[in-house]
N, C-alpha and C positions, 0 to 999 in steps of 0.2 A: 738692792735694785735701783734705788733712787740715785746712788752714786754712779752707776753705769749709765743711767739716762742723762745725768748732767754731763758726764764725760763725752758721751756721744753727741750731745748738743754742742758742746764746745768744739769738738772735732769738726762738725758741720760748719760752725761759724768761722773757723779758721781756714777752711778750704775756699779757694777762690776760682777753681775750675771744675766744671761738671760736664759730663758727656753722657747723653742718653740717646742711643741709636745714632742718627745722623745730626742730632742737635748738640751744639756745644755752647756752654755758658761760660763767659769770662767776666767775673765780677769786677776785677781790677780795671778792665777796659770798658765795662758796662755794655757788653755786646753779647748777642746771641747769634750764632751762625748756623746755617742749615747747609750741609754739604760744602762747608767752607765759605759760603757767601753770607755776609752779615745781613740780618733782617732789619728792615726799617719799621721799628715798633714804636708806638707811643710809650710814654713813661708808665702808664697804667698797664699796657700790654706787657711791657718788659717785667714789671714787678710781678704780675700774675704768672707769666710763663716761668720766670725765675723761681717762684715759690713751688710751682709744680715740678720743675726739674730737680730742685734741691730735695724735694720730698718724694722722689720717684717711687711709684708703687703704692704710696699711701693716698687715701682719699682725703682731699682737701675740701672741706665744706665751703659753701658760699660765704658763710660768716668768716671763716679762716681767711679766705682770699680777700674779702672786703677789708679786713684788718691789715693785710699785707700791702694793699695798693692805696689805702687811705693816706692822704698827706695834705700839706698846706695847699689850699685852694682846690683840693680834689674831694668832692663829696660823692660817695659811692653808695648806691642802694643795691639790695640783693639781686634784683633782676639785671642790673647793669653788668654783673659778672658774666651772665650768659651772652650779652652783647659783645663784651670783650673777647670771650672765647670764640664767637663766630668770626670776629675780625682776625684773630690769631690763626684760626683754622684756614681762612682764606689765604693768609700769607704763607702758611706751611704747604699749601697746595696738595700734591700727592701724598705728602707725609702727615696730613692732618689727622689721620687715624691714630696717631700716637697719643692724642688727648681723648681719654675715655670719659663719657658721661656716666656718673653713678646716680641713677634715677632717685630723685628725692633728697639727695645728699649734696652732691657737688661734682668734682672732677678729679681725675688722676692721670698721671703720665705713666705709660707702661709700654715697653717695647716687647712685642710678642716674639718668642723664639721661633726661628724658621727651621 
C-alpha cells in the first residue's frame, strides 16, 4: 500500500498541467486560467488554488493550505486562508462554486456532474 501511495505522489509531482472544469493550471508557466483567460492572482492565491486543483476532490485542511503557501516573507495564520479563499472566489466570479467549504475542516475543489 505504501508503495502505491509513493508512486501516486511521484506521478502528481511530475505532472505540470491540471484541468478541473473550466480551470486550468500550468505549473511550468506558473499560470491558472479560467475559460482560457489567465487569472491575476497573488502568489499566496496561486499556491492555495494550485494545491486545491492538484488535490481535486480531497479536503485540504487550513493547516495543509497554510503549509503550501508559507514562504519567505509570507507569514500565514489559519484565518488568513479564509481571506485568500474569498479573494479567489471573487476572481472566479460565476465559477466560484467550484471551491467547496468543508465546515470545520477546510476546502476542496470539486466539479459537480451535470
